[in-house]
C-alpha positions as CSV (number, residue, x, y, z in Angstrom):
1,M,98.1,60.6,78.9
2,S,95.3,60.7,82.4
3,A,96.9,60.6,85.7
4,Y,93.4,58.9,87.3
5,L,94.3,58.2,90.9
6,L,92.3,55.7,92.1
7,G,93.9,52.9,89.9
8,Q,91.6,50.6,88.1
9,S,90.8,47.0,90.3
10,I,87.6,45.6,91.2
11,D,87.5,47.4,94.1
12,E,87.3,50.6,92.4
13,Q,85.1,49.2,90.0
14,E,82.4,49.1,92.8
15,R,83.1,52.2,94.8
16,L,82.8,54.2,91.1
17,M,79.3,52.5,90.5
18,M,78.5,53.1,94.2
19,Q,79.6,56.8,93.5
20,A,77.7,56.9,90.3
21,R,73.9,56.1,92.2
22,I,74.6,59.1,94.8
23,L,76.2,61.3,92.0
24,R,73.0,60.6,89.4
25,P,70.7,62.7,90.3
26,Y,73.1,65.8,90.1
27,T,74.7,64.3,86.3
28,E,71.2,63.7,85.3
29,S,70.0,67.4,86.6
30,F,73.8,68.9,84.7
31,F,72.4,66.7,81.8
32,R,68.4,68.1,81.3
33,Q,69.8,71.8,81.9
34,A,71.9,71.3,79.1
35,D,69.2,70.1,76.5
36,L,70.7,66.4,76.4
37,N,67.5,65.1,74.9
38,H,65.5,62.0,72.9
39,G,67.3,60.8,69.7
40,M,70.5,62.3,70.2
41,S,74.3,60.8,69.3
42,V,76.0,61.2,72.5
43,L,80.2,61.0,72.7
44,D,81.4,59.9,76.9
45,V,84.8,60.7,77.4
46,G,85.5,59.1,80.0
47,S,83.6,56.1,80.8
48,G,85.0,53.8,83.1
49,V,82.7,51.2,84.3
50,G,79.9,52.8,81.7
51,D,77.6,54.5,84.3
52,V,77.2,58.3,82.6
53,A,76.8,56.2,79.0
54,L,74.0,54.3,80.8
55,L,72.5,57.7,81.9
56,A,72.4,59.7,78.7
57,A,71.6,55.7,76.9
58,D,68.1,56.4,79.6
59,I,68.0,59.9,78.2
60,V,68.4,59.4,74.6
61,G,66.6,56.7,74.2
62,S,66.9,54.4,71.6
63,R,66.8,55.8,68.3
64,G,69.4,57.7,70.6
65,R,73.2,56.5,70.0
66,V,76.3,56.6,72.3
67,L,79.9,56.1,72.6
68,G,82.3,55.9,75.6
69,L,85.5,56.2,75.1
70,D,87.8,54.8,78.1
71,R,92.1,53.3,78.1
72,D,90.7,51.0,80.4
73,D,90.2,47.9,78.9
74,V,89.2,46.4,81.8
75,S,86.6,49.5,82.8
76,L,84.6,48.8,79.0
77,E,84.5,45.4,79.3
78,H,82.6,45.8,82.7
79,A,80.3,48.4,80.9
80,Q,79.6,46.1,78.0
81,R,78.3,43.4,80.6
82,R,75.6,46.1,82.2
83,V,75.1,47.4,79.1
84,I,73.7,43.9,77.8
85,E,72.4,43.6,81.1
86,Q,70.4,46.4,80.8
87,G,69.2,45.9,77.7
88,C,70.5,49.3,75.5
89,S,73.6,47.7,73.9
90,S,71.8,48.2,70.6
91,W,72.5,51.9,70.9
92,V,75.4,52.3,73.2
93,S,79.2,50.8,72.7
94,F,82.1,51.6,74.1
95,Q,86.1,51.8,72.2
96,T,89.3,51.8,74.1
97,T,91.7,54.0,73.8
98,P,93.8,56.9,75.3
99,L,91.5,60.2,74.8
100,D,94.1,62.4,73.3
101,S,94.5,59.8,70.4
102,F,90.1,59.6,69.4
103,E,89.7,60.1,65.9
104,T,86.3,59.7,64.6
105,D,85.7,60.9,61.4
106,Q,81.4,60.7,63.1
107,Q,80.0,64.1,64.0
108,F,77.9,64.4,68.0
109,D,75.2,66.2,68.9
110,A,76.7,66.0,72.7
111,I,79.7,65.2,74.6
112,V,79.8,65.1,77.7
113,G,81.8,63.7,81.1
114,R,82.0,63.1,84.7
115,Y,85.2,63.8,86.9
116,V,87.5,62.9,83.9
117,M,88.9,67.0,82.9
118,L,90.6,66.5,86.7
119,Y,92.6,63.7,85.3
120,Q,94.1,65.6,81.8
121,P,97.5,67.1,82.3
122,D,96.1,70.1,79.6
123,P,92.4,69.6,80.0
124,A,91.5,72.2,77.8
125,A,94.0,70.9,74.9
126,T,91.8,67.3,75.6
127,L,88.5,68.9,75.4
128,R,89.8,71.6,72.0
129,H,90.4,68.1,70.8
130,F,86.9,66.3,71.2
131,T,85.4,69.3,69.8
132,R,86.0,69.1,66.2
133,F,83.7,65.9,66.8
134,L,80.4,68.0,67.3
135,K,77.9,69.3,65.1
136,P,77.9,73.1,65.2
137,G,75.4,73.9,67.9
138,G,75.8,70.9,69.7
139,I,76.4,70.6,73.8
140,V,79.2,70.3,75.7
141,V,78.5,69.3,79.3
142,F,81.1,68.2,81.7
143,H,79.9,67.2,85.5
144,E,83.0,68.0,87.6
145,V,84.0,68.0,91.5
146,D,85.2,69.7,94.2
147,F,86.9,68.3,97.8
148,T,88.0,71.5,99.7
149,C,84.5,72.3,101.0
150,P,85.4,74.4,104.0
151,V,82.6,73.2,106.5
152,L,82.7,69.6,106.3
153,T,80.5,68.9,109.2
154,S,77.8,70.3,111.5
155,P,78.1,70.5,114.9
156,K,81.8,69.7,113.7
157,C,82.8,65.5,114.3
158,D,87.0,65.8,114.1
159,F,87.0,61.7,113.7
160,V,84.6,62.5,110.0
161,D,86.6,65.9,109.5
162,Q,89.9,64.0,110.1
163,V,89.3,61.6,107.7
164,L,87.9,63.6,104.9
165,W,91.1,65.4,104.9
166,L,93.0,62.9,103.6
167,V,91.2,62.6,99.9
168,P,91.9,66.6,99.3
169,E,95.3,66.4,100.3
170,V,96.1,63.0,98.2
171,F,94.9,65.6,95.0
172,R,96.8,67.9,96.5
173,R,100.3,66.1,96.5
174,A,99.4,64.2,93.6
175,N,99.4,67.4,91.8
176,I,95.7,66.9,90.5
177,P,93.7,70.0,91.5
178,P,91.2,68.8,94.3
179,D,88.9,72.0,93.9
180,F,89.1,71.8,90.0
181,G,85.0,71.8,89.1
182,R,85.7,75.9,90.0
183,Y,88.0,75.7,87.4
184,L,84.8,75.1,84.6
185,P,84.2,78.1,83.4
186,Q,88.3,79.0,81.8
187,L,88.3,75.5,80.8
188,F,85.5,76.3,78.5
189,L,87.1,79.3,77.2
190,D,90.3,78.0,76.9
191,S,88.1,75.4,75.0
192,N,87.8,78.5,72.5
193,L,84.1,77.8,74.3
194,P,81.5,80.4,75.4
195,W,81.1,81.0,78.8
196,P,78.8,78.0,79.9
197,H,76.0,77.8,82.3
198,L,77.1,77.0,86.0
199,A,74.9,74.6,88.1
200,A,76.5,73.3,91.7
201,E,75.1,70.9,93.8
202,I,76.8,69.1,97.3
203,P,75.4,65.8,98.7
204,V,74.3,65.9,102.6
205,G,73.4,63.4,104.7
206,C,72.6,62.5,108.5
207,G,71.8,59.9,110.7
208,P,71.8,56.1,110.8
209,G,72.2,54.8,106.9
210,S,73.5,57.6,105.3
211,P,75.4,56.3,101.8
212,L,77.9,58.8,102.2
213,H,80.0,57.2,105.2
214,S,80.3,54.1,103.0
215,W,81.6,56.6,100.0
216,I,83.6,58.3,101.7
217,A,84.7,54.9,103.7
218,S,85.7,53.5,100.3
219,T,86.8,56.5,98.9
220,V,89.4,56.2,101.5
221,Q,90.8,53.0,101.1
222,T,90.5,53.6,97.6
223,I,93.6,56.2,98.3
224,A,95.2,54.8,101.1
225,P,97.9,53.3,99.1
226,R,99.4,56.3,98.3
227,L,99.1,58.2,101.7
228,S,102.5,57.0,102.5
229,S,104.6,57.6,99.0
230,L,102.9,60.9,99.0
231,G,104.0,62.2,102.7
232,I,100.8,61.7,103.8
233,E,100.5,60.1,108.5
234,I,97.2,58.7,109.1
235,P,95.9,61.0,111.7
236,Q,96.3,59.7,114.9
237,G,93.0,56.9,116.0
238,V,91.6,57.0,112.8
239,M,91.9,53.0,110.8
240,I,91.6,52.7,107.8
241,D,90.1,48.9,106.9
242,D,87.1,47.7,106.6
243,T,85.4,49.0,109.9
244,L,85.7,52.4,108.6
245,A,82.5,53.0,107.1
246,S,80.4,52.1,110.2
247,K,82.7,54.2,112.6
248,L,81.8,57.3,110.6
249,E,78.4,56.9,110.4
250,A,78.5,55.9,114.5
251,A,80.8,59.2,114.4
252,C,78.4,61.6,113.2
253,V,75.2,59.9,114.6
254,E,77.3,60.6,118.2
255,A,77.7,64.1,117.3
256,R,74.1,64.4,115.6
257,S,75.7,65.9,112.4
258,L,74.9,66.7,109.2
259,L,77.4,65.4,107.1
260,T,78.5,67.8,103.7
261,A,80.5,66.3,100.7
262,S,82.5,67.0,98.1
263,I,80.5,69.9,95.9
264,Q,79.4,69.0,92.2
265,Y,79.7,71.3,89.5
266,G,78.0,71.1,85.6
267,A,78.7,73.4,82.9
268,W,77.9,73.4,79.5
269,A,77.7,75.5,76.1
270,R,76.9,74.6,73.1
271,K,79.7,74.8,70.2
272,P,79.8,78.2,68.2
273,A,79.1,77.7,64.7
274,S,82.4,79.3,63.7
275,L,84.6,77.4,66.2
276,K,87.6,76.4,64.3
277,A,88.7,72.8,64.3
278,T,91.9,72.6,66.6
279,S,93.8,69.7,68.1
């Protein structure tokens, strides 16, 4: 079972959709560089509230098809409503299932996912499982993250740096690698795939109105209930409440700081025709 750290609350669903708006350009770039295109059949692993499935749906169009998988039926109910609202329900569907239990007779042109492999107890086994459902020559493309960027604010802003420190620390103590994106080549090779193509992007923000302040604040608010049980003390002077986003923005503006978010990694490769089907 995957160990998703941030829960499945309504607030988390809203945070995921805000996050998706920020990450969409990077995910779309990775998908298009991987040659995801019109008419393809796509299996979206770990769909959550459906943002990656909706992005894939936009790329493959009505002549393609997208099947999104997630173990949380509440999130997928929300995803299904969004698909209906956006008019693509005829080629996008979802299935509730533990990822490693998924089975199908279908073969797909592409397997995609974002922020999902880092939560799997054995990512390579999970990916090997899914390559069974990929056509020879089909595309595997994943977007993963590295929360451990060494330079967070420039010029340095202590308040913001202290808040940002909480995110990778929670992942470390929960035994979820906060720098998983760096290990995508190893994941692909351990899954019997070729060396992947790689790309990396870093969202940055500055000045009033940057969406990064709200993104960071909502993420920290989501992990806040886990801090005590993981033995993490909130830094002195930091209040994790509804004012956090405005305080982050004010601190960055006062320091005239550039804010650097997490590093976004994309990796993609094609399934060799000779790859044996292994679980």
